[in-house]
C-alpha positions as CSV (number, residue, x, y, z in Angstrom):
1,M,-94.2,138.2,-115.9
2,K,-94.6,141.7,-114.5
3,N,-92.8,144.5,-116.2
4,F,-91.1,146.8,-113.7
5,S,-91.0,150.5,-114.1
6,E,-87.8,152.5,-114.2
7,N,-88.5,153.9,-110.8
8,E,-89.1,150.5,-109.3
9,L,-85.8,149.1,-110.8
10,E,-83.9,152.1,-109.5
11,H,-85.4,151.7,-106.0
12,A,-84.5,148.0,-106.0
13,E,-80.9,148.8,-107.1
14,K,-80.5,151.4,-104.3
15,E,-81.8,148.9,-101.7
16,A,-79.3,146.3,-103.0
17,F,-76.4,148.7,-102.7
18,Q,-77.6,149.8,-99.3
19,D,-77.7,146.2,-98.1
20,L,-74.1,145.7,-99.2
21,Y,-73.1,149.0,-97.5
22,D,-74.9,148.0,-94.3
23,E,-73.0,144.6,-94.2
24,R,-69.7,146.4,-94.7
25,L,-70.6,148.8,-91.9
26,R,-71.5,145.9,-89.6
27,R,-68.2,144.2,-90.2
28,M,-66.2,147.4,-89.5
29,V,-68.1,148.1,-86.3
30,G,-67.5,144.5,-85.2
31,S,-63.8,144.6,-86.0
32,L,-63.2,147.8,-84.0
33,G,-64.3,146.5,-80.6
34,G,-63.0,143.0,-81.1
35,K,-60.3,141.1,-79.2
36,P,-56.7,141.4,-80.0
37,T,-55.5,139.1,-82.7
38,K,-53.1,136.2,-82.0
39,K,-50.3,138.2,-83.7
40,D,-50.9,141.0,-81.2
41,K,-50.9,138.6,-78.2
42,Y,-47.6,137.0,-79.3
43,L,-46.0,140.4,-79.9
44,N,-47.0,141.6,-76.5
45,I,-45.8,138.5,-74.8
46,A,-42.4,138.7,-76.7
47,F,-42.1,142.4,-75.8
48,L,-42.8,141.7,-72.2
49,V,-40.3,138.9,-72.0
50,I,-37.6,141.0,-73.6
51,V,-38.1,144.0,-71.4
52,I,-38.2,141.9,-68.2
53,A,-35.1,140.0,-69.3
54,L,-33.3,143.3,-70.0
55,F,-34.2,144.7,-66.6
56,I,-33.2,141.5,-64.8
57,S,-29.8,141.4,-66.7
58,E,-29.3,145.0,-65.7
59,M,-29.9,144.3,-62.0
60,F,-27.8,141.1,-61.6
61,W,-25.1,141.5,-64.2
62,R,-24.5,145.2,-64.2
63,Q,-20.7,144.8,-64.3
64,F,-21.0,142.7,-67.6
65,V,-23.9,144.5,-69.3
66,G,-23.4,148.1,-68.2
67,T,-26.4,150.4,-68.7
68,I,-27.0,149.3,-72.2
69,A,-29.7,146.8,-71.2
70,L,-31.6,149.5,-69.3
71,D,-31.3,151.9,-72.2
72,V,-32.6,149.3,-74.6
73,A,-35.5,148.4,-72.3
74,I,-36.5,152.1,-72.0
75,L,-36.2,152.4,-75.8
76,L,-38.5,149.4,-76.3
77,I,-41.1,150.8,-73.8
78,S,-41.0,154.1,-75.7
79,L,-41.5,152.4,-79.0
80,K,-44.5,150.4,-77.5
81,L,-46.1,153.7,-76.4
82,I,-45.7,155.2,-79.8
83,Y,-47.2,152.1,-81.4
84,L,-50.2,152.3,-78.9
85,M,-50.8,156.0,-79.7
86,H,-50.7,155.2,-83.4
87,S,-53.2,152.4,-83.0
88,Q,-55.5,154.5,-80.9
89,A,-55.4,157.3,-83.6
90,R,-56.4,154.7,-86.2
91,V,-59.3,153.5,-84.1
92,N,-60.5,157.0,-83.5
93,H,-60.4,157.7,-87.2
94,Y,-62.5,154.6,-88.0
95,Q,-65.0,155.4,-85.2
96,F,-65.4,158.9,-86.7
97,W,-65.9,157.5,-90.2
98,I,-68.5,155.0,-88.9
99,L,-70.4,157.6,-86.9
100,T,-70.4,159.9,-90.0
101,A,-71.7,157.0,-92.1
102,I,-74.4,156.3,-89.6
103,E,-75.4,159.9,-89.5
104,M,-75.6,160.0,-93.3
105,K,-77.7,156.9,-93.4
106,T,-80.1,158.4,-90.7
107,T,-80.4,161.6,-92.7
108,M,-81.2,159.6,-95.9
109,M,-83.8,157.6,-94.0
110,V,-85.4,160.8,-92.7
111,E,-85.5,162.2,-96.2
112,Q,-87.1,159.0,-97.5
113,M,-89.7,159.0,-94.8
114,Q,-90.5,162.7,-95.6
115,K,-90.9,161.8,-99.3
116,M,-93.1,158.8,-98.5
117,S,-95.2,161.0,-96.2
118,K,-95.7,163.6,-98.9
119,A,-96.5,160.9,-101.5
120,Q,-99.1,159.4,-99.0
121,E,-100.6,162.8,-98.4
122,E,-100.9,163.4,-102.2
123,K,-102.6,160.0,-102.6
124,T,-105.2,160.7,-99.9
125,I,-106.0,164.2,-101.3
């Protein structure tokens, strides 16, 4: 059985942690551009049905409903816009985080390549 040096063990540990990090990064990138979940689809359908029902009730039964249905519909649309802005801000934050992580990984790889190049030059000299 081969005895590994401290440097080899440290390098293997770094590679193992990097593989775990890469897998997490892949999952996050995949989750950002994915399709809406079933929960989102059901909420959007329910929201659309409620808003349409409120507008229709306002148009046909104005004497019974008054303008309350129209006010509630506008309030719901406003809340939906606020929710969409919040969701987009979250996505932008995650994209920035992922791009920063990719940049850091690229920088680390360049540094490793430079170290390996120097080590190769020293061996050939």
